C-alpha positions as a Markdown table, in Angstrom:
| # | Residue | x | y | z |
|---|---|---|---|---|
| 1 | Met | 84.0 | 97.7 | 148.0 |
| 2 | Leu | 83.0 | 100.3 | 145.4 |
| 3 | Ile | 79.5 | 100.9 | 144.2 |
| 4 | Tyr | 78.8 | 102.3 | 140.8 |
| 5 | Leu | 75.5 | 104.2 | 140.5 |
| 6 | Val | 74.8 | 104.5 | 136.7 |
| 7 | Ala | 72.2 | 107.1 | 135.7 |
| 8 | Gly | 71.5 | 109.1 | 132.6 |
| 9 | Ala | 67.8 | 110.2 | 132.5 |
| 10 | Arg | 65.4 | 111.8 | 134.9 |
| 11 | Pro | 63.9 | 108.6 | 136.4 |
| 12 | Asn | 67.4 | 107.2 | 137.0 |
| 13 | Phe | 68.5 | 110.4 | 138.9 |
| 14 | Met | 65.4 | 110.2 | 141.1 |
| 15 | Lys | 66.1 | 106.5 | 141.8 |
| 16 | Ile | 69.7 | 107.0 | 142.8 |
| 17 | Ala | 69.0 | 110.0 | 145.1 |
| 18 | Pro | 67.9 | 108.0 | 148.1 |
| 19 | Ile | 70.7 | 105.6 | 147.6 |
| 20 | Val | 73.2 | 108.4 | 147.6 |
| 21 | Arg | 71.7 | 109.9 | 150.8 |
| 22 | Ala | 71.7 | 106.5 | 152.5 |
| 23 | Leu | 75.4 | 106.0 | 151.6 |
| 24 | Gln | 76.4 | 109.5 | 152.7 |
| 25 | Ala | 74.6 | 109.1 | 156.0 |
| 26 | Arg | 76.6 | 106.0 | 157.1 |
| 27 | Ala | 80.2 | 106.3 | 158.2 |
| 28 | Asp | 80.7 | 102.6 | 157.4 |
| 29 | Ala | 79.1 | 102.8 | 154.0 |
| 30 | Pro | 81.1 | 101.6 | 151.0 |
| 31 | Ala | 82.5 | 104.2 | 148.6 |
| 32 | Phe | 80.5 | 105.0 | 145.5 |
| 33 | Lys | 80.9 | 106.7 | 142.2 |
| 34 | Ile | 78.2 | 108.2 | 140.1 |
| 35 | Ile | 78.5 | 107.4 | 136.4 |
| 36 | His | 76.4 | 109.7 | 134.2 |
| 37 | Thr | 75.7 | 108.1 | 130.8 |
| 38 | Gly | 75.2 | 111.5 | 129.2 |
| 39 | Gln | 72.0 | 110.6 | 127.5 |
| 40 | His | 70.7 | 114.0 | 128.4 |
| 41 | Tyr | 73.1 | 116.9 | 128.4 |
| 42 | Asp | 70.6 | 119.8 | 128.5 |
| 43 | Arg | 70.6 | 121.7 | 131.9 |
| 44 | Glu | 66.8 | 121.1 | 132.3 |
| 45 | Met | 67.2 | 117.4 | 131.7 |
| 46 | Asn | 70.5 | 117.0 | 133.7 |
| 47 | Asp | 72.0 | 119.6 | 136.1 |
| 48 | Val | 68.7 | 120.6 | 137.6 |
| 49 | Phe | 68.2 | 117.1 | 139.0 |
| 50 | Phe | 71.6 | 117.0 | 140.7 |
| 51 | Glu | 70.9 | 120.4 | 142.3 |
| 52 | Glu | 67.3 | 119.7 | 143.3 |
| 53 | Leu | 67.9 | 116.2 | 144.5 |
| 54 | Gly | 71.2 | 117.0 | 146.3 |
| 55 | Ile | 73.2 | 114.4 | 144.3 |
| 56 | Pro | 76.9 | 115.1 | 144.0 |
| 57 | Gln | 78.2 | 115.9 | 140.5 |
| 58 | Pro | 79.1 | 112.7 | 138.6 |
| 59 | Asp | 82.5 | 111.2 | 138.9 |
| 60 | Val | 82.3 | 110.3 | 135.2 |
| 61 | Phe | 80.3 | 111.8 | 132.3 |
| 62 | Met | 80.1 | 109.3 | 129.4 |
| 63 | Ala | 78.6 | 111.6 | 126.8 |
| 64 | Ala | 76.6 | 108.8 | 125.2 |
| 65 | Gly | 73.8 | 111.1 | 124.0 |
| 66 | Gly | 72.8 | 111.3 | 120.4 |
| 67 | Gly | 72.0 | 108.6 | 117.9 |
| 68 | Ser | 69.4 | 105.9 | 118.0 |
| 69 | His | 68.4 | 104.0 | 121.1 |
| 70 | Ala | 70.6 | 101.1 | 120.1 |
| 71 | Gln | 73.6 | 103.4 | 119.4 |
| 72 | Gln | 73.2 | 105.0 | 122.8 |
| 73 | Thr | 72.9 | 101.6 | 124.5 |
| 74 | Ala | 76.1 | 100.4 | 122.8 |
| 75 | Lys | 78.0 | 103.6 | 123.7 |
| 76 | Ile | 77.0 | 103.1 | 127.4 |
| 77 | Met | 77.9 | 99.4 | 127.5 |
| 78 | Ile | 81.3 | 100.0 | 125.8 |
| 79 | Gly | 82.0 | 103.1 | 128.0 |
| 80 | Phe | 81.1 | 101.3 | 131.2 |
| 81 | Glu | 83.3 | 98.4 | 130.3 |
| 82 | Glu | 86.2 | 100.7 | 129.7 |
| 83 | Ile | 85.6 | 102.4 | 133.1 |
| 84 | Leu | 85.5 | 99.1 | 134.9 |
| 85 | Thr | 88.6 | 97.8 | 133.1 |
| 86 | Lys | 90.5 | 101.0 | 134.1 |
| 87 | Glu | 89.4 | 100.7 | 137.7 |
| 88 | Ile | 90.4 | 97.0 | 137.9 |
| 89 | Arg | 93.8 | 97.6 | 136.4 |
| 90 | Gly | 94.3 | 100.7 | 138.7 |
């Protein structure tokens, strides 16, 4: 089993932090990957949360920032589908 933790903004990082800690604390926990949508790419809106919350750096950075809300959502949905498709096909 593989769990994908998808986050891209401050509230999301704060929500996945306890999940990451719980998964890391258990030897029998499923594997996980952190997928960063890239909505925020400024250090103060991004890296600082990984450092302060003790979250590992993302496995994937989607770079979906910029554009309207709809454009960002579309980039995230398409990008996540591509990630899953590649994972399934190996």
